[in-house]
Steps between C-alpha positions, in 0.01 A plus 500: 500500500169362384366691213163353391322539180217652676733758632607588154147565394449719799828687406344660201346829641440815325803751523354675797482167673136540616335211661823320554706474814842370520683364808826633618711587190798278472612638169465829320631549146506864359564518132513823302267533215568719190204624292288205618775250414729299721837537322691209711196266518688187409775591748264581774316169445818295511590675827154441636542138428804487706354667806404307819244534770589355831772305321267349236487584132197678357250250356479466120135597518584830660762587238246420216243711666753785534587479125137503396416796726796707383351482153165619628642772723704639222187529282241628753631550843789727426291759324501742806877466545651402170851593635436351834605206701355142467485327835453140572430410857512140627388411854632229723252255370606555145194694406585801270351824366621747241439877488673814334588795673660846427896517460673718751879574428751476764549835688837404664754361268835556677715189511435456857120498447533257226716267709256503772216411255714213370559364869127486534466315171761248630269421781229428243742269333552305814122446521406456127826405332481808268611858580303756292771765534878464480786741588778531237832666517761577216862465592765745368600237260157465358408168661142487617406361839152359541359468847396138479623153580701291253219247429207746578200530263443858414175712433396605150671849483823363661502234241469750215789707627722198564446383140555843363828512691604173346408618146730810561781285614497655841612263788261445789588358835241406760535613878174433702604745782580784261239742646609430852871533412427833326336639806798384707732688260688195374416515132732659248279608222443806275128456441206344660152433376180308569315263274144462591195307351303808589744781434729374244857620509551777758848657493612633843453877497841553682698226330390481139706476174508367147432129573208545732349764269558277189300224672223740594485608154495153363211409727307809395564411123329180575202654644488752211523205250208331663295812464585544133380142439152594620475798267 
């Protein structure tokens, strides 16, 4: 990837992206805002730095541009959608744009639907080295299964839940084919949930329980804490 400084200057459009045309998108990040703030900003930026386009890492100039424009977007560009979704789009040439749109919650949250979303996210992992959504399972003995490879870098929201599990002393094992194994009926688990940069923690409507609900509540607590800081 060849991300030129000139490209970075062009990659500074107004939030509606007028007078700016990207090429074919190679990467789209969707990060949930909360009251015009980005609660997981540091985690999201670390994950952005680990992403790849056509096998090459993102240039440092693009990462610096993203950091600067997040600050501007939170102050000005997110006024119309303070609880919306911040999107960073990078094309095949390494040019980028940023915008904010409305948040739309998931309508289908059964375990099967969450697993299908995670499978699509695995395909994004194969292209960009980061999966924005991960499928999780809770075994009857309380062990958590994370749908990711042993050495895989994870997205911002997934890193948060992984760290929270460690803080709570909950064992976590990794299984990259967890979603497909679930769909094949070969997973012995009591609960399932999705962890998403856009949607947070989403317990499966037909297979929820105390563990997945506690993670959902913990994520919401983080959002509420972010809002109180602004007040």
